[in-house]
C-alpha positions in Angstrom: 3.3 -19.8 -0.4 2.5 -16.3 0.5 2.6 -13.8 -2.3 2.0 -10.0 -2.4 2.2 -8.5 -5.9 1.8 -4.7 -6.3 0.8 -3.0 -9.5 -0.4 0.3 -10.8 2.6 2.5 -10.3 3.9 4.9 -12.9 4.8 8.5 -13.8 2.2 11.2 -13.0 2.2 15.0 -12.9 1.8 17.1 -9.9 -1.9 17.0 -8.8 -2.6 13.8 -10.6 -4.0 10.5 -9.4 -3.0 6.8 -9.4 -4.6 3.7 -8.1 -2.3 1.0 -6.7 -3.3 -2.6 -6.3 -1.9 -5.4 -4.3 -2.8 -9.0 -5.1 -2.5 -11.4 -2.2 -2.3 -15.2 -2.2 -1.2 -18.0 0.0 -3.0 -17.0 3.2 -6.5 -16.3 4.5 -6.6 -12.7 3.3 -9.9 -11.7 5.0 -8.4 -12.4 8.5 -5.6 -9.9 8.3 -5.0 -6.2 8.4 -3.2 -5.0 5.3 -0.8 -2.1 5.1 0.8 0.1 2.5 4.3 1.5 3.0 6.6 3.6 0.8 10.3 4.1 0.5 11.9 7.1 -1.2 15.5 7.0 -2.4 17.8 7.5 0.6 15.0 7.5 3.1 13.6 5.0 5.6 10.6 3.0 4.8 7.5 4.9 5.8 4.1 3.7 6.8 1.3 5.1 4.6 -2.0 3.4 5.5 -3.6 0.4 7.1 -7.0 -1.3 6.6 -8.2 -3.7 9.2 -9.8 -7.0 8.4 -13.2 -5.4 9.2 -12.5 -2.4 7.1 -11.4 0.3 9.5 -8.8 2.5 7.9 -5.9 4.6 9.2 -3.6 7.0 7.5 -0.3 8.8 8.1 -0.7 12.5 8.5 1.3 13.1 5.3 -1.4 11.4 3.1 -4.6 11.8 5.1 -7.3 13.4 3.0 -5.5 12.5 -0.3 -5.1 8.8 -0.2 -7.8 6.1 0.4 -7.1 2.5 1.2 -9.7 -0.2 0.4 -9.9 -3.9 0.1 -11.9 -6.6 -1.7 -11.9 -9.7 0.3 -13.6 -11.7 -2.4 -10.7 -10.9 -4.8 -7.9 -10.9 -2.2 -7.0 -7.4 -3.2 -6.0 -4.3 -1.4 -5.9 -0.9 -3.1 -4.5 2.6 -2.6 -6.2 5.4 -4.4 -3.8 8.3 -4.4 -5.1 11.8 -5.4 -3.6 15.3 -5.4 -0.1 13.7 -5.8 3.0 15.7 -4.9 6.6 15.2 -5.9 7.3 14.2 -2.3 5.0 11.2 -2.8 7.6 9.8 -5.2 8.7 6.4 -3.8 8.4 2.7 -4.2 5.1 1.6 -2.7 4.8 -1.8 -1.0 2.1 -3.7 0.6 2.6 -5.8 3.8 0.8 -8.0 6.2 2.1 -9.7 9.4 1.5 -13.2 10.7 -0.7 -13.2 13.8 1.3 -15.9 15.4 4.9 -16.2 16.7 7.3 -15.1 15.3 4.9 -12.5 13.8 6.7 -12.5 10.5 6.3 -9.6 8.1 5.4 -10.3 4.5 6.2 -7.8 1.8 5.6 -7.4 -1.8 8.3 -6.3 -4.3 6.8 -2.8 -4.6 5.7 -0.6 -7.4 7.4 2.7 -8.4 5.4 5.9 -8.2 7.0 9.1 -9.6 5.4 12.5 -9.4 6.8 15.2 -11.6 6.5 18.9 -11.0 
């Protein structure tokens, strides 16, 4: 059974840092790209970052230079280091991966809340 479990969220002040983690199980983690998304109240879910199975990383323009995605294939973990946090980073952060076979199902964790106070 596929499971994605996020942790590490919390309340942080403007300019602070947090490190989110996503523990994966139930699939061959090292084969898949992993993604972080976020969803703020009243807003659509927004892509944040992707790390490919071979380690290439990609970021949305809103977080580039402040956030770093990484993975540990030995531990089936993906991380999101978030620095220089802003109030507009406040959201529920979720990790995701997609099956590489039809019907290419999306798998999501339950999310972890990040709140940045000014």
